[in-house]
C-alpha positions in Angstrom: 0.3 0.0 0.0 1.3 3.4 -0.9 1.8 6.3 1.6 -1.0 8.2 -0.3 -4.0 5.9 1.0 -2.0 5.0 4.3 -2.0 8.4 4.7 -5.8 8.9 4.1 -6.8 5.9 6.1 -5.2 7.1 9.3 -6.7 10.5 8.7 -10.5 9.1 8.1 -9.9 6.9 11.6 -8.1 9.8 13.3 -11.3 11.7 12.1 -13.8 9.7 13.1 -12.6 8.5 16.5 -13.0 12.7 17.1 -16.3 12.1 15.9 -17.3 9.5 17.8 -16.1 11.0 21.2 -17.8 14.2 20.6 -21.1 12.2 20.0 -19.9 9.9 23.0 -19.7 13.5 25.1 -23.0 14.4 24.0 -24.8 11.0 24.7 -23.3 10.9 28.0 -23.6 14.3 29.3 -26.6 15.3 31.5 -26.2 18.7 32.0 -27.2 21.2 29.9 -23.6 23.2 29.4 -21.6 19.8 28.9 -24.3 19.0 26.0 -23.9 22.3 24.6 -20.1 21.9 24.2 -20.6 18.1 23.1 -22.8 19.8 20.7 -19.8 22.3 19.2 -17.4 19.6 19.6 -19.6 17.7 16.9 -20.3 20.8 15.0 -16.2 20.4 14.1 -15.8 16.7 13.7 -18.4 15.7 11.5 -17.1 18.0 8.4 -13.6 16.7 9.3 -15.2 13.5 8.9 -16.8 14.1 5.8 -13.7 15.7 4.6 -11.7 12.7 5.5 -13.2 10.4 3.0 -13.0 12.9 0.2 -9.3 11.6 -0.8 -10.8 7.9 -1.4 -12.9 9.2 -4.6 -10.9 12.1 -5.8 -7.0 11.5 -5.5 -5.5 14.9 -4.4 -2.2 15.0 -2.9 -2.8 18.8 -2.0 -6.4 17.9 -0.7 -4.9 15.4 1.5 -1.8 16.9 3.0 -4.3 19.9 4.3 -7.1 17.5 5.8 -3.8 15.1 7.5 -2.5 18.2 8.5 -5.2 19.4 10.8 -5.9 15.9 12.3 -2.2 16.0 12.9 -2.5 19.4 14.7 -6.3 18.2 16.5 -4.5 14.9 17.6 -1.2 16.9 19.3 -3.2 19.1 20.8 -5.7 16.5 22.2 -2.2 14.8 23.4 -1.3 17.6 25.0 -4.9 17.9 26.9 -4.5 14.4 28.0 -1.1 14.9 29.5 -2.6 18.3 31.4 -5.3 16.0 33.0 -2.9 13.7 33.8 -4.8 10.6 31.4 -2.5 8.1 30.0 -4.9 6.7 27.1 -6.0 10.8 25.9 -2.5 11.2 25.9 -0.8 8.2 24.1 -3.7 7.4 21.6 -3.8 10.8 20.1 -0.3 11.0 20.3 0.5 7.8 18.6 -1.8 8.7 15.9 -0.4 12.2 15.6 2.9 10.6 14.9 1.7 8.0 12.8 -0.1 10.2 10.4 2.8 12.2 10.4 5.2 9.7 8.9 2.6 8.9 6.8 2.3 12.5 5.4 6.3 13.0 5.0 5.7 10.1 2.9 3.3 11.6 0.5 5.6 14.8 0.7 8.9 13.3 0.2 
């Protein structure tokens, strides 16, 4: 498998997981303020998840580079948040995903 499709797969999984966590937050939160925050998270995650599917139908390195870069930045920030709240799972998972996606992205750029 070449780097293009590897990067596209990792980017799509990353965006889908982010959307899944946003939906889970909405469903598990009972307080109004938490639900509002979860809805804002969904409003940002859903377009990225949809956009991450496009590279499978329209082969464009530049498009994939933009979407992958966005997801790398998001996952890196999620890892920092996980570190700040001292949650190993929320640090290692997004951190590993960001690094792996970055390596795949380098394969496209180089």
